[in-house]
C-alpha positions as CSV (number, residue, x, y, z in Angstrom):
1,M,0.0,0.0,0.0
2,K,1.1,3.6,-0.6
3,I,1.8,5.5,2.5
4,K,0.4,9.0,2.7
5,I,3.3,11.3,3.5
6,A,1.6,14.7,3.5
7,P,0.8,14.7,7.2
8,F,4.5,14.5,8.0
9,R,5.6,17.4,5.8
10,V,6.3,20.8,7.3
11,K,4.6,23.4,5.2
12,P,6.6,26.5,4.3
13,G,6.2,29.1,7.0
14,Q,4.4,26.7,9.3
15,A,5.1,27.4,13.0
16,V,6.3,24.1,14.5
17,D,5.6,23.2,18.1
18,L,6.9,19.6,18.4
19,R,4.6,18.9,21.3
20,A,1.8,18.9,18.7
21,W,3.6,16.4,16.5
22,R,3.1,12.8,17.3
23,T,6.1,10.5,18.0
24,R,4.0,7.4,17.4
25,V,1.2,6.8,14.8
26,A,-0.8,3.8,13.8
27,P,1.5,1.3,12.2
28,V,1.6,1.5,8.4
29,Y,2.1,-2.3,8.3
30,R,-0.2,-5.1,9.3
31,S,2.4,-7.6,10.6
32,K,6.2,-8.2,10.7
33,S,6.0,-10.1,7.4
34,D,4.0,-7.2,5.8
35,Y,6.6,-4.7,7.0
36,K,9.3,-6.8,5.5
37,A,7.4,-7.2,2.2
38,Q,6.7,-3.4,2.0
39,L,10.3,-2.5,2.8
40,E,11.7,-5.0,0.2
41,D,9.3,-3.6,-2.4
42,H,10.5,0.0,-1.7
43,I,14.1,-1.1,-1.8
44,A,13.7,-2.9,-5.1
45,R,12.0,0.1,-6.6
46,L,14.6,2.5,-5.3
47,S,17.4,0.3,-6.7
48,A,15.7,0.4,-10.2
49,Q,15.3,4.2,-9.9
50,Q,18.9,4.7,-8.9
51,Q,20.2,2.9,-12.0
52,M,18.2,5.3,-14.2
53,F,19.1,8.2,-12.0
54,Y,22.8,7.5,-12.4
55,A,22.4,7.2,-16.2
56,D,20.2,10.2,-16.5
57,H,22.8,12.4,-14.9
58,R,20.7,15.5,-14.6
59,Y,20.1,15.6,-10.9
60,S,21.8,14.9,-7.6
61,V,20.0,14.0,-4.4
62,L,20.8,15.0,-0.8
63,L,19.1,13.3,2.1
64,I,19.5,14.9,5.5
65,F,18.8,13.1,8.7
66,Q,18.6,14.9,12.1
67,A,17.3,13.6,15.4
68,M,17.8,13.4,19.1
69,D,20.1,10.6,20.3
70,A,18.7,7.0,19.9
71,A,16.0,8.1,17.4
72,G,17.2,5.5,14.9
73,K,19.0,7.6,12.2
74,D,21.7,5.0,11.6
75,G,19.2,2.1,11.4
76,A,16.9,4.0,9.0
77,I,19.8,4.8,6.7
78,R,21.1,1.2,6.8
79,H,17.7,-0.5,6.2
80,V,16.1,1.9,3.7
81,M,19.3,2.3,1.5
82,S,20.3,-1.3,1.7
83,G,19.6,-1.9,-2.0
84,I,21.4,1.1,-3.3
85,N,24.6,0.6,-5.3
86,P,27.3,2.0,-3.0
87,Q,29.2,3.3,-6.0
88,G,26.4,5.9,-6.5
89,C,25.8,6.8,-2.8
90,Q,27.9,8.2,0.0
91,V,27.1,8.7,3.6
92,F,28.7,11.4,5.6
93,S,28.5,11.6,9.4
94,F,29.4,15.0,10.8
95,K,30.9,15.0,14.3
96,H,32.8,17.7,16.2
97,P,34.4,20.0,13.7
98,S,38.1,20.1,13.3
99,A,40.3,23.2,13.8
100,E,40.5,23.7,10.0
101,E,36.7,23.5,9.7
102,L,36.2,25.9,12.6
103,S,38.4,28.4,10.7
104,H,35.8,28.7,7.9
105,D,32.2,29.7,7.8
106,F,29.7,27.3,9.3
107,L,28.6,25.9,5.9
108,W,32.0,25.2,4.6
109,R,32.7,21.7,5.9
110,T,29.5,20.2,4.6
111,T,29.5,21.8,1.2
112,R,32.7,20.0,0.4
113,D,30.8,16.7,0.5
114,L,27.7,17.6,-1.6
115,P,26.8,14.9,-4.1
116,E,27.6,15.3,-7.8
117,R,25.0,14.7,-10.5
118,G,23.9,11.1,-10.7
119,R,24.8,10.4,-7.1
120,I,23.0,10.3,-3.7
121,G,24.5,12.0,-0.7
122,I,23.3,11.2,2.8
123,F,24.2,13.6,5.7
124,N,23.8,11.9,9.1
125,R,23.7,15.2,10.9
126,S,24.6,18.2,8.8
127,Y,25.0,21.9,8.7
128,Y,21.8,22.1,10.7
129,E,23.8,21.2,13.8
130,E,24.9,24.9,13.6
131,V,21.4,26.0,14.5
132,L,20.7,23.1,16.9
133,I,23.5,22.0,19.2
134,V,25.2,25.4,18.8
135,R,22.0,27.2,19.7
136,V,21.5,25.0,22.8
137,H,25.2,25.5,23.7
138,P,26.0,29.0,22.4
139,A,29.4,28.8,24.1
140,L,30.5,26.7,21.2
141,L,30.5,29.9,19.1
142,R,33.7,30.9,20.7
143,A,35.5,28.1,18.9
144,E,34.1,29.5,15.6
145,A,35.6,32.9,16.3
146,V,32.3,34.7,16.1
147,T,32.3,36.2,19.6
148,H,31.9,39.6,18.1
149,L,28.3,38.6,17.2
150,S,25.5,38.2,19.7
151,A,23.8,34.8,19.9
152,E,21.4,36.1,22.6
153,G,18.7,37.5,20.2
154,E,16.8,36.0,17.3
155,A,18.6,38.1,14.7
156,F,21.8,35.9,14.8
157,W,19.9,32.7,14.3
158,A,17.6,34.2,11.7
159,E,20.7,35.1,9.7
160,R,21.9,31.5,9.9
161,Y,18.5,30.3,8.7
162,R,18.6,32.7,5.8
163,S,22.1,31.4,4.9
164,I,20.9,27.8,4.9
165,V,17.7,28.5,2.9
166,A,19.8,30.5,0.4
167,L,22.3,27.6,0.0
168,E,19.5,25.1,-0.5
169,R,17.7,27.4,-3.0
170,H,21.0,27.6,-5.0
171,L,21.5,23.8,-4.9
172,H,17.9,23.1,-6.0
173,A,18.3,25.6,-8.9
174,N,21.4,23.7,-10.0
175,G,19.9,20.2,-9.9
176,T,20.3,19.0,-6.4
177,R,17.1,17.7,-4.8
178,I,17.1,17.9,-1.1
179,V,14.8,16.1,1.4
180,K,15.3,16.6,5.2
181,F,14.1,14.1,7.8
182,F,13.7,14.9,11.5
183,L,13.1,11.6,13.4
184,H,10.8,12.6,16.2
185,I,11.3,10.4,19.3
186,S,9.6,10.8,22.7
187,K,11.6,11.3,25.8
188,E,10.2,8.1,27.3
189,E,11.2,6.1,24.2
190,Q,14.7,7.6,24.3
191,R,14.9,6.5,28.0
192,A,13.9,2.9,27.0
193,R,16.5,2.8,24.2
194,F,19.2,4.2,26.5
195,L,18.4,1.5,29.0
196,A,18.6,-1.2,26.3
197,R,22.0,0.0,25.3
198,I,23.2,-0.2,28.8
199,D,21.8,-3.7,29.3
200,D,23.1,-5.1,26.0
201,P,26.9,-5.6,26.0
202,A,26.9,-5.4,22.2
203,K,25.4,-1.9,22.5
204,N,27.4,-0.5,25.5
205,W,29.7,1.4,23.1
206,K,26.7,3.4,21.8
207,F,26.1,5.1,25.2
208,S,28.1,7.5,27.2
209,E,27.9,10.1,30.0
210,A,27.8,12.8,27.2
211,D,24.5,11.3,25.9
212,M,23.0,11.5,29.3
213,A,24.2,15.1,29.7
214,E,22.5,16.1,26.4
215,R,19.3,14.5,27.5
216,G,19.2,17.1,30.3
217,Y,18.7,19.7,27.5
218,W,15.7,18.0,26.1
219,D,13.3,20.9,26.2
220,A,15.9,23.3,24.8
221,Y,16.5,21.0,21.8
222,Q,12.8,20.6,21.2
223,Q,12.5,24.4,21.0
224,A,15.6,24.7,18.7
225,Y,14.3,22.0,16.4
226,G,10.9,23.6,16.2
227,A,12.4,27.0,15.3
228,C,14.7,25.4,12.8
229,L,11.9,23.4,11.0
230,S,9.7,26.5,10.9
231,A,12.4,28.7,9.3
232,T,13.9,26.3,6.8
233,S,11.2,24.0,5.4
234,T,10.5,25.2,1.9
235,Q,8.4,24.0,-1.0
236,D,11.5,22.8,-2.9
237,C,13.5,21.5,0.2
238,P,11.0,20.3,2.7
239,W,11.4,18.9,6.2
240,Y,9.5,15.8,7.2
241,V,8.8,15.1,10.9
242,V,8.9,11.3,11.0
243,P,7.3,9.7,14.1
244,A,10.2,7.5,15.3
245,D,9.0,5.6,18.4
246,D,8.1,2.7,16.1
247,K,11.2,2.0,14.0
248,P,9.4,-0.1,11.2
249,T,6.9,2.6,10.7
250,A,9.6,5.3,10.6
251,R,11.6,3.3,8.0
252,L,8.6,2.7,5.7
253,I,7.6,6.4,5.9
254,I,11.2,7.5,5.0
255,S,11.5,5.0,2.2
256,Q,8.1,6.1,0.7
257,I,9.2,9.7,0.8
258,I,12.5,8.9,-1.0
259,L,10.7,6.7,-3.5
260,D,8.2,9.5,-4.3
261,L,11.1,11.9,-4.8
262,F,12.8,9.7,-7.4
263,E,9.6,8.7,-9.1
264,G,8.7,12.4,-9.5
265,L,12.0,13.3,-11.3
266,D,10.8,11.9,-14.7
267,L,14.1,9.9,-15.0
268,R,15.0,8.3,-18.3
269,Y,17.9,6.6,-19.9
270,P,19.8,8.8,-22.3
271,D,18.9,8.6,-26.0
272,V,22.0,7.8,-28.0
273,G,20.5,9.3,-31.1
274,E,20.3,8.0,-34.7
275,S,24.1,8.1,-35.3
276,G,24.7,6.4,-32.0
277,M,22.3,3.6,-32.9
278,K,24.0,3.1,-36.3
279,A,27.4,2.7,-34.5
280,L,25.9,0.2,-32.0
281,K,24.5,-1.9,-34.8
282,K,27.8,-2.0,-36.6
283,I,29.5,-3.0,-33.3
284,R,26.8,-5.7,-32.8
285,K,27.5,-7.2,-36.2
286,R,31.2,-7.4,-35.4
287,L,30.6,-9.0,-32.1
288,A,28.1,-11.5,-33.6
289,A,30.6,-12.5,-36.3
290,E,33.3,-13.4,-33.8
291,K,34.0,-17.1,-33.4
């Protein structure tokens, strides 16, 4: 069945209060086997679209994933993109910026990794961290040498939003199609997943004191995300708030959104033209005549 994605899309200019957005919705699958069948169907269709997308060579695609800790970004990327040819797809995970990166403007380090035409780029966290974690922890701005600017008022963050929207508008005008996912997890579900990481030796490495410390800023992050989604979701480069308490539902919603994006691009294999076909026919005769 086709999943309706409109309810999860943030409309341009829409004021987002994440308390009004559900972290769990009715499952979009009837059973585990149905979930598996739907996901496999989406993956197969995405794989076929990617082949044509690479050959078409008119567009690039950038998928951005943002979320609170333990919301399932890594798992969603791994499951949804499992059928994609790795030669045509790259995943970048942006952690703490290096000294060199901090010496440039806040968009510099991510723009170096933008996908070329025919390729899919996935940002696991992105330049949006600069209006999320940096907004929650404004002391981080000192490392960016922007202490001459005031991060106390809305004007500073509004300017960063404008820079992001301008970048994405430029990319879209030049053939990059951008879709942004916020995996929306509840505080209670995060607590349950943190406990599971502690109780499972194979997942201990995924949890640290730093994760617990960031959990203490939950409300601040929810406000920062809400402001960010409100300011930067546009018609061409939308945000989707994906309910993430149920991982299978989140993965199917994400895969449906990506599939809709590709199927809406009117992709086609290049036409080699009349002269090209004549050349191919000659080559075919030569190959057929070989013993």
